[in-house]
C-alpha positions as CSV (number, residue, x, y, z in Angstrom):
1,M,24.2,-7.6,-0.8
2,Y,26.8,-9.9,-2.7
3,G,27.4,-12.2,0.1
4,R,28.0,-12.5,4.0
5,G,29.2,-9.2,5.1
6,D,29.4,-7.8,1.7
7,L,27.2,-4.7,1.3
8,R,28.0,-2.3,-1.5
9,L,26.6,1.0,-2.5
10,E,26.6,1.1,-6.4
11,S,24.8,2.9,-9.4
12,F,23.2,0.9,-11.8
13,D,20.4,0.9,-14.3
14,L,16.8,-0.9,-13.6
15,P,15.4,-3.1,-16.2
16,E,12.4,-1.9,-18.4
17,V,9.0,-2.1,-16.3
18,R,6.7,-4.9,-17.6
19,E,3.1,-4.7,-17.7
20,D,2.5,-6.6,-14.5
21,E,5.2,-4.3,-12.6
22,I,5.5,-1.1,-11.0
23,L,8.2,1.6,-11.0
24,A,8.5,3.4,-7.5
25,H,10.6,6.0,-5.9
26,I,11.6,5.3,-2.2
27,V,12.1,8.2,0.3
28,S,12.5,6.6,3.7
29,D,13.8,3.3,4.9
30,S,14.2,2.2,8.6
31,L,17.1,-0.2,9.3
32,C,16.0,-3.5,11.0
33,M,18.0,-6.0,12.9
34,S,16.6,-8.5,10.5
35,S,18.8,-6.9,7.8
36,Y,21.8,-7.4,10.1
37,K,21.0,-10.8,10.5
38,A,20.5,-11.5,6.7
39,A,24.0,-9.6,6.0
40,M,25.6,-11.9,8.5
41,Q,24.3,-15.0,7.2
42,G,24.2,-14.2,3.4
43,S,22.9,-17.2,1.4
44,K,22.4,-19.2,4.6
45,H,19.5,-17.0,5.6
46,K,16.3,-18.6,4.7
47,R,15.0,-15.7,2.4
48,V,18.3,-15.0,0.7
49,P,19.1,-16.8,-2.6
50,E,22.2,-18.8,-3.1
51,D,23.2,-17.0,-6.2
52,I,23.7,-13.5,-4.8
53,A,27.6,-13.4,-5.5
54,D,26.4,-13.1,-9.3
55,F,22.8,-11.5,-8.9
56,P,23.1,-9.3,-5.7
57,V,20.0,-8.6,-3.7
58,M,18.6,-5.0,-2.5
59,I,18.5,-5.0,1.3
60,G,16.1,-3.0,3.4
61,H,12.1,-3.7,3.9
62,E,10.6,-1.0,6.0
63,F,10.3,1.5,3.2
64,C,8.0,4.2,1.9
65,G,7.9,6.3,-1.1
66,E,5.9,7.2,-4.4
67,I,4.7,5.5,-7.5
68,V,6.4,6.7,-10.6
69,S,4.7,4.6,-13.1
70,V,2.3,1.7,-13.3
71,G,2.2,-1.4,-15.9
72,S,-1.1,-1.8,-17.6
73,K,-2.2,-4.9,-15.4
74,W,-2.4,-2.7,-12.2
75,A,-3.4,0.6,-13.8
76,R,-6.8,0.5,-12.6
77,K,-5.7,0.0,-8.9
78,Y,-2.7,2.2,-8.6
79,R,-1.6,5.3,-10.1
80,A,1.5,7.5,-10.3
81,G,2.0,9.9,-7.6
82,D,0.2,7.3,-5.0
83,R,2.1,7.1,-1.9
84,F,3.0,3.5,-0.8
85,T,4.4,1.2,1.9
86,I,5.0,-2.4,1.6
87,Q,4.2,-5.5,3.8
88,P,7.4,-7.5,2.9
89,A,6.2,-10.8,4.0
90,L,4.3,-11.7,0.9
91,N,3.9,-15.4,1.4
92,Y,3.5,-15.8,-2.1
93,R,2.7,-19.5,-3.0
94,G,4.5,-20.7,0.1
95,S,7.6,-19.1,-0.6
96,L,9.7,-17.0,1.9
97,D,10.9,-14.8,-0.8
98,A,10.5,-10.9,0.5
99,P,11.7,-7.5,-0.7
100,G,15.0,-6.7,1.1
101,Y,16.0,-10.2,1.1
102,S,15.4,-12.0,-2.1
103,Y,15.1,-9.6,-4.9
104,R,17.4,-8.1,-7.2
105,W,15.2,-4.8,-8.1
106,I,13.1,-4.2,-4.8
107,G,14.7,-3.3,-1.4
108,G,14.4,-0.4,0.8
109,S,18.1,0.8,0.6
110,A,17.5,2.3,-2.8
111,T,16.4,5.2,-4.6
112,Y,14.3,3.7,-7.4
113,I,12.7,0.1,-7.4
114,V,10.6,-2.2,-9.5
115,I,7.8,-3.8,-7.7
116,P,7.4,-7.3,-9.1
117,N,3.7,-8.7,-9.7
118,E,3.4,-10.9,-6.7
119,V,3.6,-8.0,-4.3
120,M,0.3,-6.6,-5.9
121,E,-1.0,-10.2,-6.2
122,M,-0.8,-10.6,-2.5
123,N,-2.3,-7.3,-1.7
124,C,1.0,-6.1,-0.1
125,L,1.3,-2.9,-1.8
126,L,-0.5,-0.6,0.5
127,R,-1.7,3.0,-0.2
128,Y,-0.4,5.4,2.3
129,D,-2.1,8.8,2.8
130,Q,-0.2,10.3,5.7
131,K,2.1,13.3,5.6
132,A,5.2,11.9,7.1
133,Y,6.9,9.4,4.9
134,Y,8.9,7.9,8.1
135,F,5.5,6.6,9.4
136,G,5.0,4.7,6.2
137,S,8.6,3.1,7.1
138,L,7.8,2.5,10.6
139,S,4.4,0.8,9.7
140,E,6.4,-2.5,9.0
141,P,7.8,-3.0,12.4
142,M,4.9,-1.9,14.3
143,S,2.9,-4.6,12.2
144,C,5.5,-7.2,13.6
145,I,4.4,-5.9,17.0
146,V,0.6,-5.9,16.2
147,G,1.0,-9.5,14.8
148,A,3.0,-10.8,18.1
149,F,-0.1,-9.4,20.0
150,R,-2.6,-11.2,17.9
151,A,-0.4,-14.3,17.8
152,S,-0.4,-14.8,21.7
153,Y,-3.2,-16.7,23.0
154,H,-4.9,-18.0,26.1
155,V,-7.2,-21.0,26.6
156,P,-10.1,-20.9,29.3
157,Q,-9.9,-23.9,31.7
158,G,-11.6,-26.9,30.6
159,T,-11.8,-25.8,27.1
160,Y,-10.0,-26.2,24.0
161,E,-11.0,-22.6,22.8
162,H,-7.9,-20.5,21.9
163,K,-8.5,-16.9,22.7
164,M,-6.1,-15.1,20.2
165,G,-4.5,-12.0,21.6
166,I,-2.9,-10.9,25.0
167,K,-5.1,-11.4,27.9
168,P,-7.4,-8.5,28.3
169,G,-7.0,-6.8,32.0
170,G,-4.0,-9.3,32.6
171,A,-0.5,-9.1,33.9
172,M,2.0,-8.6,31.1
173,A,5.9,-8.2,31.3
174,I,8.4,-6.9,28.5
175,L,11.8,-8.3,29.2
176,A,14.6,-6.3,27.7
177,G,11.9,-4.1,26.9
178,A,13.3,-0.5,26.5
179,G,14.9,-1.0,23.1
180,P,13.3,0.4,19.9
181,M,10.8,-2.5,19.4
182,G,10.2,-2.6,23.2
183,L,9.0,1.1,23.0
184,G,6.5,-0.1,20.2
185,V,5.3,-3.1,22.6
186,I,4.9,-0.5,25.4
187,D,3.1,1.9,23.2
188,L,0.6,-0.6,21.9
189,A,0.0,-2.4,25.3
190,I,-1.0,1.2,26.8
191,H,-2.9,2.6,23.7
192,G,-4.0,-0.5,21.7
193,D,-7.6,-2.1,21.8
194,I,-6.6,-4.6,24.2
195,R,-4.8,-3.6,27.3
196,P,-3.2,-5.4,30.4
197,R,-4.1,-4.2,33.8
198,K,-0.4,-4.6,35.1
199,L,2.6,-3.9,32.7
200,V,6.3,-4.5,33.9
201,V,9.0,-3.2,31.7
202,T,12.6,-4.6,32.4
203,D,16.1,-3.7,31.0
204,I,19.4,-3.6,32.3
205,D,20.2,-0.2,31.0
206,D,19.1,2.9,33.1
207,A,19.3,5.4,30.4
208,R,17.3,3.2,28.3
209,L,14.6,2.7,31.0
210,K,14.6,6.6,31.7
211,R,14.0,7.4,28.1
212,A,11.1,4.8,28.1
213,E,9.5,6.3,31.3
214,F,10.1,9.9,29.7
215,L,8.0,8.7,26.5
216,F,5.7,6.5,28.4
217,S,5.1,7.8,31.9
218,R,3.3,5.9,34.6
219,A,0.6,8.8,34.7
220,E,-0.1,8.3,30.9
221,A,-0.5,4.5,31.4
222,A,-2.7,5.0,34.4
223,K,-5.0,7.2,32.1
224,N,-5.4,4.1,30.2
225,G,-6.2,1.8,32.9
226,V,-2.6,0.3,33.1
227,E,-0.6,-0.1,36.2
228,L,3.2,0.6,34.6
229,T,6.2,-0.3,36.4
230,Y,9.7,0.1,35.0
231,F,12.4,-2.3,36.5
232,N,16.3,-2.6,36.1
233,T,17.4,-6.2,36.3
234,A,21.2,-5.5,36.1
235,G,22.9,-7.4,38.9
236,Q,19.5,-9.0,40.1
237,V,19.0,-12.7,40.4
238,M,16.5,-13.6,37.9
239,G,12.9,-13.0,39.0
240,D,14.0,-10.6,42.2
241,G,11.4,-7.9,42.2
242,L,9.1,-9.3,39.8
243,V,6.2,-10.2,42.2
244,G,3.6,-12.5,41.2
245,K,2.9,-14.5,38.0
246,F,2.0,-13.0,34.6
247,D,-0.3,-13.8,31.6
248,D,1.8,-12.7,28.9
249,V,5.6,-12.3,28.9
250,F,7.2,-10.8,25.7
251,V,10.9,-11.6,25.4
252,M,12.5,-8.8,23.3
253,A,16.3,-10.0,23.1
254,P,17.4,-13.4,22.2
255,V,19.3,-14.3,25.4
256,V,19.0,-17.7,27.1
257,G,18.6,-16.2,30.5
258,L,15.7,-14.0,29.5
259,I,14.0,-17.1,28.0
260,E,14.4,-18.9,31.1
261,Q,13.4,-16.0,33.4
262,A,10.1,-15.8,31.1
263,D,9.3,-19.2,31.7
264,R,9.5,-18.9,35.6
265,M,7.3,-15.7,35.4
266,L,4.5,-17.7,33.7
267,G,1.2,-18.1,35.6
268,R,-1.5,-20.6,34.7
269,D,-2.4,-20.4,31.1
270,G,0.5,-18.0,30.7
271,C,2.0,-17.1,27.3
272,M,5.4,-16.4,26.5
273,N,6.1,-14.7,23.2
274,F,9.6,-15.1,21.9
275,F,9.6,-11.9,19.7
276,A,13.4,-11.4,19.1
277,G,14.7,-13.7,16.4
278,P,18.3,-15.4,17.0
279,T,21.1,-15.4,14.5
280,N,22.3,-18.9,15.8
281,I,20.5,-21.7,14.4
282,D,21.3,-23.9,17.3
283,F,19.7,-21.4,19.7
284,L,18.4,-23.5,22.8
285,A,17.1,-22.6,26.1
286,R,15.6,-24.5,29.0
287,I,11.9,-24.8,29.6
288,N,10.1,-26.3,32.7
289,F,8.0,-29.0,31.1
290,Y,6.5,-29.8,34.3
291,E,4.8,-26.3,34.4
292,L,4.0,-26.4,30.7
293,H,2.1,-29.6,31.4
294,Y,0.3,-28.9,34.5
295,S,-0.2,-25.0,34.2
296,S,-1.0,-25.0,30.6
297,H,1.8,-22.7,29.6
298,H,2.2,-21.5,25.9
299,I,5.1,-20.5,23.9
300,V,4.8,-18.6,20.5
301,G,6.9,-16.9,18.0
302,T,6.2,-14.7,15.1
303,S,8.5,-13.3,12.4
304,G,7.1,-10.3,11.0
305,G,3.5,-9.5,10.5
306,N,0.8,-9.8,7.7
307,T,-0.9,-7.2,5.6
308,E,-4.0,-6.9,8.0
309,D,-1.3,-6.4,10.9
310,M,0.0,-3.6,8.7
311,M,-3.3,-1.9,8.0
312,I,-4.1,-2.0,11.8
313,S,-0.8,-0.1,12.4
314,L,-1.4,2.4,9.7
315,E,-5.0,3.0,11.3
316,L,-3.6,3.4,14.8
317,M,-1.1,5.9,13.5
318,R,-3.6,7.7,11.5
319,K,-6.0,8.1,14.7
320,V,-2.8,9.3,16.8
321,R,-3.5,6.4,18.9
322,I,0.4,5.2,18.7
323,N,3.2,7.3,17.8
324,P,6.3,5.0,16.6
325,S,8.3,8.2,16.1
326,V,9.9,7.3,19.9
327,M,11.4,4.3,18.1
328,I,13.9,6.6,16.1
329,T,17.1,7.9,17.5
330,H,19.3,8.3,14.5
331,V,18.8,9.6,10.9
332,G,21.3,9.3,8.0
333,G,21.6,9.1,4.1
334,L,21.8,6.0,1.6
335,N,25.6,6.3,1.9
336,A,25.4,5.2,5.5
337,V,23.6,2.2,5.0
338,P,26.2,-0.6,4.5
339,E,28.4,0.5,7.6
340,T,25.3,1.2,9.9
341,T,23.7,-2.5,8.8
342,L,26.9,-4.4,9.4
343,N,27.4,-2.7,12.9
344,L,23.6,-2.4,13.9
345,P,24.0,-4.2,17.3
346,K,27.4,-2.2,18.3
347,I,25.2,1.3,17.7
348,P,23.4,2.3,20.8
349,G,19.9,3.9,20.7
350,G,17.0,3.0,18.8
351,K,15.8,2.8,15.2
352,K,18.2,4.2,12.5
353,L,15.9,6.1,9.7
354,I,17.5,6.4,6.3
355,Y,16.4,9.0,3.6
356,T,17.4,7.4,0.5
357,N,17.8,10.2,-1.6
358,V,20.5,12.2,0.5
359,N,24.0,12.0,1.6
360,L,24.4,12.1,5.3
361,P,26.4,10.3,8.1
362,L,24.4,8.4,10.5
363,T,23.5,11.0,13.3
364,A,22.1,10.7,16.8
365,I,19.2,13.1,17.2
366,G,20.9,13.8,20.7
367,D,23.9,15.0,18.8
368,F,22.1,17.7,16.6
369,E,22.5,20.5,19.2
370,K,26.4,20.0,19.5
371,L,26.8,19.7,15.7
372,G,24.7,22.7,15.4
373,E,27.7,24.8,16.9
374,A,29.3,24.5,13.6
375,D,26.5,23.9,11.1
376,E,23.2,25.6,10.6
377,F,21.7,22.5,9.1
378,W,22.1,20.5,12.2
379,A,21.3,23.6,14.3
380,D,17.7,24.0,12.5
381,L,17.2,20.3,13.1
382,A,18.0,20.5,16.7
383,V,15.5,23.4,17.3
384,I,12.8,21.6,15.4
385,C,13.2,18.3,17.5
386,A,13.6,20.2,20.7
387,R,10.1,21.5,20.0
388,N,8.7,18.0,19.7
389,K,10.3,16.6,23.1
390,G,13.6,15.6,21.3
391,I,11.3,13.1,19.1
392,W,11.9,12.8,15.1
393,N,8.7,14.4,13.5
394,N,7.2,15.5,10.2
395,E,8.8,19.0,10.2
396,A,12.0,17.5,10.8
397,E,11.6,15.2,7.9
398,E,10.5,18.0,5.6
399,Y,13.6,20.1,6.4
400,L,16.0,17.4,6.0
401,I,14.6,16.4,2.5
402,A,14.8,20.0,1.4
403,K,18.1,20.9,2.9
404,A,20.3,17.9,3.0
405,P,22.8,17.1,0.2
406,A,21.7,14.9,-2.4
407,I,23.0,11.2,-3.0
408,G,25.2,10.8,-6.2
409,G,24.7,14.4,-7.3
410,Y,21.0,14.2,-8.1
411,N,17.9,14.6,-6.1
412,G,15.4,11.9,-6.6
413,F,12.5,14.4,-5.7
414,Q,13.4,16.6,-8.8
415,E,14.4,13.9,-11.2
416,S,12.5,11.0,-12.5
């Protein structure tokens, strides 16, 4: 990224790795709306340096790969060949600097990177021992969801004790909840350690809601003690059909009307979690301070997760408690990153997963079958995904890595 809206795919040499750094090879990187926001704001973004016109930064912060070589300082803790993922929210010495926003030589939209000392100092370089690389990429967005659940809180009446987390056995709503991150919230609400008794998911798109219900059925939720309802609020007066008050309301889109609706839905000691970050620095919404005062409402917001959140995410995935594969609706190669990132809000569907060593257009999983009529590559991927309810999976990843055309005339799996 050279500036606002200025993303370029370039080849260049990395600097020599110092004794306190690590050279690594990236395999997968999922694209995030946060990267779109950074690209739209450029140096006005809180994490992006002012001198990117002269010293551009790598974008992408949801990545997974393999360590190539380790500087002497870290040789006892890490070794070549280890798979890794990174918690980009370093919080190093109070700085907001993060991979994917602030650094010239580390970001997910690359084939190789140099991992700086502070990533290891903050214990943000995490070993990853699962088969599929893309799970490592998705551990970062899932860590944001885990962090949001942990940041919500409730205070028993008559006390000042903050009980961290969503309310066990409470009523929870997820507004604009059928998008990619909303699916992750539904998954964790149903399969996490702390679950609501009642869960309502709203959206204004029937197709998204139907896919959400296909992936997370009422029957599946009921097996886990959760009464799940999906509700299309398109054309409805805010609050229509949403009977009762809620202990936890997650707002998954930066829409003024949703925030004000969430405020009206809160019961006593209710907590609104504003999950979706806006691009407008003057984003404002009305809040009922009478209810905030007398009904003890809480409002929280989190940006990203921390290392512990990511470890929890990885463990839940390892135990097959959650399956963030449901977030992915498109795959592509490194060549697709600039255009996709700059147009992310306009592209329908969920997460866009990038394999950084291949050259492929961004392609919807739902289009594989049609493309397969003329191309064996897409036909094979369509069959593989069809065996898995149309969801991206490890077999599909392995096939893509083996068969897709390499980026830049070489394949990072074969050259170092």
